[in-house]
N, C-alpha and C positions, 0 to 999 in steps of 0.2 A: 648498579644493574648491568649485566653483561650486554655488550653491544650486539651479541648474537641472539638476544632474546626475541621471541616471536609471540604473536597473539593470533587467535583464531576467531573468525567471524562466521557464524552459521545462520543462514537465511532460509526459513521454511517458506517456499513460494507456492504459487498456485500450480505451476507445472512441475516443479522440482525442488528438492532440498539441495542447497549449495553450500559447500564448505570451502573457505579460503584461508590460507595462512599468510600473514603479513609480517614484515619486519617492522621495526619501530620508526621507520621513515615512511611507512605507508605503501611500500612496494609489495605487490603480491608475489609470493614465492611459488606456491603451488595451489591448485584448485581441483575440486572434484564435485560432481553433481550426481544426484540420484532421482530418476523420474518418479513423480507422484501421480497416482490415478485420481481423477475426480469423477464421482458417480452422481447421476441425476435421476433418482428413482421416480420423481414426479416433476411437473413444471415448477420452476423456481426453487426446487430442492437441490442443493449441491453439497456433497459430503466427501470427506477424506478419512482415511484410516490412520489413527495415531500409531498403530504398529508399523506402518510404512515410514513415518517420521523417525521412529527409533531405529529401524533397520537402516534407513538412509543415513542417519547420523553415524552409525557404526561403520557402514560401508565406506562413506566418503572420508571419515577420519583415517581409516585404515589405508585407503588409497593415497592420502596426502602424506602420511607418516612413512610410507614405503619409498618416497622420493628422496633422493640424496640431498636436496636443497634444505631439508628440514630434519632436525633431530627431535625426538620426543622430549628430551631433557631441556630443550630451549624454550618450550611452551610455558608461558607465565599466566595465561588466562584465556577464557573462552567467552565471547559475547554472543547473545542469542537475539534474533529478531524474526518476524514472520508475518504472514497475512493476518489481517484483523478487520472485523471481529470474527474469528473462527472459534467456535464454542465446543469444548469437549467436556462432557460430564464424566467424572470418575468417582469410584467408591473410596472408602477410607484407606484402602491399600494402594490407591492410585491406579487401579485397573479401569481402563476405559469401559463405559457402559453401553456405548453405541458409537458409530462413526461421528466425527466432528462435523458440525454445521459450518460450512465454509463461509468466508466473508461475503461472497456474492449470493448467498442463500437468502431469499427475501420472503420465505414462507410466513414470517411473523409480521406481515404488513398490517394486519388488523390490530394486533397487539400494539404495534408502533403508533397507529392512529389513536388508539385508546389512551396511551400514555401521553402523547402530545396534547390531546384535548383537555387534559387536566390543568395545563398551564402552570405547572409547579415551578416555584422559584429556581430550583436546581436545573430545570430545563430552560426556563426563560432567560437566566443569566448567561447562558451560552448560546446555543443555536436557535432556541425557540421551538424546535421540533426534534422528534426522535426518529431515527432511521431504522428501517427493518433490518439493517445490517448489524445493529448494535447488540450488545450482550443482554440488556434487560428485556427487550421484546422477545428475543430468542429464548431466554430463560422462562418467560411467561408462557411462550408457546409450548415448551417442554412440559411445564407443569399442567397445562390445560389438555394436552394431547397425548402425553406419555406419563400419566400420573404414577404408575408403579415404578418406572425408571426414576422419576423425580424424587420419590421417597428414598431411593437408594443412593442418590447423588450426594456425595460428601463435599466435593469442590467442583466449581466450574472453571476450567482452565483454557488458556490459549496455547498455541504450539510452544512458544518459549517457556511458559510456565511449566508445561508438562515435561519437557526435556530437562529443565533444571531440577525438577523434582526427581526425575529418574537418576540424575547424576549426583545429587546432593541430599535428597530427602527433605528439601525446604519448599514450603508452599509460598511462592512469591508471585507478584504481578508488578508490572512496570507502572510508574505514575502515568506514563503516556497512555497505556491501555485503560487504566482506571478513570482518568480524566476524560479521554476522548471517546471511550466506548462503554463505560460501565456506570456513568453518572456520579462519579466521585467528584466532590467539590472541595478544594482545599480551604477556601474562605468560609465554608459552612461547616468545617470540622470533619469532612470526609463523607460518609454515606448519608444521603437524605432519607433517613429511616421512615419518616412520615409518608414520603412518596411510595415506598415499597408497601407500606400498610394500606394505602389507598387502593392499590391495585391487587391487594390480597396476596402478596408474596414477601412477607416480612423476613422469611428465612433466607432471602437473597443475600443478606449481609454475611451470614455464617458460611454460605456456600462459596463465597469468594476467597481467594488466597489470603493468608494471614498478614503478610508483609507487603506494603505498597512502597516501591523503591524508585528513586531517581536513576537516570541512566548510568551514572558513575558509582552508584552504591554497590557494595558487594552483596550478591544475591545468595551465594553459597560457595562452598569449596568442594572439589571433587573427592568423593568418598574413596576409601581404600579399595573397596570391592570393585567399583567402577573403574578406578585407575588401572587395576590389574587387568580388567576385561578389555579396556581400550588401549592399553599400552602407553598411558600418559602418567606424568608424575602425580602422586597423590597430593591433595590439598591445594591444587591450583585454583585461582580465582575465577568465578563466573559472575557475569552481569546479565540482567534482564532488561533489554532495551524495548521490548514489546513490539508495537506495530511497525511494519517495515517502512512505510512511507515517512513516519515521523523520524525513524532512525536515519533515513536517507538525508535528512537535513544536516545531521552531524557529519555524515560522509561526504557532503557537498560543501561543507564549511559555510553554511547559511545560518547566520545567527543575528544579523543586524536588521533593524527596521529599514525597509526599502529593498530588501532581498526578495526575489520571487523564486521559489524552488519548485521546479517541475519534475515530478517523479513519474517516470513512464514504466509501463508494464502491461499486464492484462487490462488494467484500468489506469487512468491518470489521477494523480493527487497533486493539488496546488497548495502550497503552504507559504505563508508570509509571516515572519517574526514581527512582533510588536513590542514596544517598551511600555505600553499602557493598554488598558482595556478599551477597545473600539469595536462595537458590534455592527453587524451588517446583515440585514434581513436576507434570507435565502442561503446564507453561507453557514458553515459549521464553526462554532467558537464564537468569540475568541476563547481558546482554551488557556487556562492558567496553570503553569507548572507541568508541562509535558515531560521535559527532561531536566529542567532546572527550576528551582522554586521562585525565581524572580522574573520570569519571562511569560509573555502572552503569544499566542499563535492563532491566526485566522486561517480557515481551510475551505477550499473548494475542491471539486473533483468531477471526473467523468467515469461513468460505469464501464463503458466499452471503448477501448482504444486498440491496444495490441490484440485483444481477443477478436476484434472484427477482422483484423488482417489474417489471423489464423483461420477464421471461418472462411474468408475469401479464398485463401490458398487451398483449403481442404475441398471446398465445393466447386471452385471454378478454375483452379490452376494446378490440379494434381498431375496434369499431363506434362508439366514442366519438370517434374521430378523423375527424369530419365536416368540419372546417374547419382549415386549416393554422395558424390563429391560436389554436386551442384547445389548452391544456395539459392533456393527459389526466390527468397526475398530480394537478394541482390539482383537477380535477373529481372524481377518485376520492377525494381527501382530503376534499373538501366532503361527499361522500356518506358517507364513513366516520365523519365527525364526528357524524353523526346516530345512529350505532350505539353502544350502551352498552359500557363497558369489559368485556372478556372475550368480546366478539363472540358473545354468547348461547351460551356453553358450548363454544367452540372452543379447542383447544390445538394449537399449531403448532410443530413442531421444524424449525429452519432449516438442515437438513443437506442441502440440494439438491445440493451437491458435496462431501459428506462433512463431517467435523468436524476443524477445525484444532487447537483446544485446548478442553478439557483432555484429550481422548481420542486425538487424532492418529489418526483413523480414516477413511481414504479410502473405506472400504466402507459407511460410514453413509449413510443416505438420509433425505430429507425425510419428515415425517409430519404429517398433519392429521387430528385425530379429534374426535368430538363432533358430527359433521354430522347434521342433520335436514332435513326438507323445508321447514322454516321459514327456512333460511339462504339469503341472497342473495349476489350478487357482492360487495356492499359489506361484508358480514360477513367474507367470506374475505379481502378486501383488508385490512381492519382487523386480522384475525388474522395476516396477514403482518407488518404493522408491529409488532404485539405480540410475535410470535415472535422477531423480530430483537432487540427490546428485552430479552426474557427471556435471549437468548444473551449479550448484553452484561452483564446482571445476574449471569449465571453466572460470567463472568470476575471481576467485582468481588467476588463471594462467595469465589472461590478466592484472589484477592489478599489479602482480609481475613484469611486464615489465617496470613499472616506479619505481621499487625498494621499494615497500611498505613492503614486507616481513612479512606477518602477522604471529604472534605467537599465536593468540587466536581468535576464532570465538565466538561472543556473539549472541545467538539465542533467539528469542521470537516468540509468536504466537502459534496457535493451534498445529502445528506439534511437538512442544516441549513436548507434552504429550505422545509422542511415544519414549520410550527409545531406541527401535530398530532403528528407523529412525535417531535419534541423533547420535547413535554409527556408523551407516553407513556413515553419513556426516563426522564424525571424521576419520573413516578408509579410505574413498575415498580421502579426502583432505590432510590427514596426519597432521592435525592441531587439537589441543584440542577444543572441543565445550563446551562452558559454557551456561547453560540455566538460565534465570532469575526466581526468585521465583514466581512472578506473571506473567503468560504468556501473559496477556492482556496489553503489554507494551505501546500500542497506547493510551489507556485510562489513564494509569498511567502517561505517558508523558504529557498529557493534564492537568492532576491534578497537576503534579509537576510545570508546568508553572503557574498555579493559585497561588501556594504558593509563587512564586517569585513576581507575579503581586500584591499580597496583602501584601507584605513586610515581610512575615515570614522568607524567605531566601533571601540572597543578590543576588545569581547567580543561574543559572540552574545547574551548576556543584555542588554547595553546596547542593542544594535540592536533586539532584539525588543520591549523596553520602549517604545521610541520608535515602532516601525513596526506593532505589532499592536494593533488596536482591538477593542472588544467591541460586538457587535450587540444581544444580548438575554440574559436569564437566565430560565430556566423553573424555577419552584419546585415541588417535589412537593406534591401534595395528599394529606394524611394519610389521608383516607377511601378514596381511590383506591389508595394504597399498600397499605393493609390488605386491600382487596378483591383486588388483584393477587397478594398473597402466596400464596393458595391455587392460583391458576393457575401461578405460578412453581414451586410444589412439584410440581404435575402435570407441568410441563415437565421438571424435573430427573428425575423418576421414569420418563419415557417411554423414554429411551435404554437404560437397563439392562434394561427389560422387553422391548424389541424388538431388542436388539443382534444376537442369534443369527439371528433371522429376517431382519434387514437383510443380514447377511453371506451368508445362504443365497440370498436372491433376487438379490443383486448379480451372481451368476454369469450370470443371464439378462439383466439390465438393462445391465451393463457387462462384456462378455465378457472384456476384458483383465485384469480384477481377479480 
């Protein structure tokens, strides 16, 4: 294989579609992004247009291929990943029938409760409960609320599934998506048909993609027609890595028991690989066979992290955007660095869009307490950073109940661009935080999968060892960790103290809940 070969990783995110071209050492050669619009027609309803995904793919590929660092002839494969579970119903010709229900859309919370309360073995053997974010409750919502559209639905796709179908004509889904979001169970032979019958949606099986594939399996090859349209060689390999967070573990070289992978973005995902099945109440999983057939993974997460910072900037710091070259987040970070740890007595609960784990409570709300007239915008911004770090530390403390004993956190995603935030994570958790060289570990993970599918590397571990670099390591400062311990205790105590009040007020804040 030519040393000049390249692979492409495409990541369909919440805010944008991002395309990166890598060489076979993991160096990013060129990148391009396309902004995606998220519409919210009702409370808890969040939607994106699949047409924007397709246009964004074409636009970003064109931008990348125009750069002198890359020749179209060098491309050997494309890997796809994206937000999950983002549900797109299409007809038999692959035409979208409505906007996709974005991952953070929780309109199907009643359907999720109904499915959870069945205590079916397919649910009990993993997380024990179903999230409103997942495919099955969203599918049931579509059937119950949009029956005419449901009858026309031929397949239920996520972003990577849809783009691969557009490029190859193959109906595929990743094992990671099937296992973690669609109730597929390898040890039970795949689809739990009796579960679907109990909730009166037996057609769910046929409406899923035909082929369920591991990360390094070939999902399809680029058709002659699309190759001409995109300016790429025909027949190049494509892989479907599915959910972005799961793909980021590949792009972070996190495969071993004892690893804690922190994926940052609009939300945070916490993943820990396991070599055997170990369940933990309140957490998702353990998932069997996300990317490989012989591995288990346990999962935690936070619904609102980076999205809270965007909200804060939009609502309370727009005055700082006086120059297009000014990075508001960098400016806020500089100001927050002058604030002492603990933000002068502020405790912030990061439940702006509910709690994902360990409470699985969509009615939970954000909290900030301890406010006085001495607090400034910078205090509150730092409290946001600290509150998110407390949430991650909460997951770590839960994971430690099954004896995982993490010695290192590997972080990726946009938040790793903030040294202040990474240091806060390390100080709050008392564990070193390692950041990867290329923060877009989701796209790199998809590209790594391509190198294995095309035969350049034998295993995902071999490829990641070669292609994943380390940027920095933030060591916890013992005095800060001791100081933060009291704040963390207050953080943990806040939810039980306010849970009933949160649920009561949610009737007014979020009418559909």
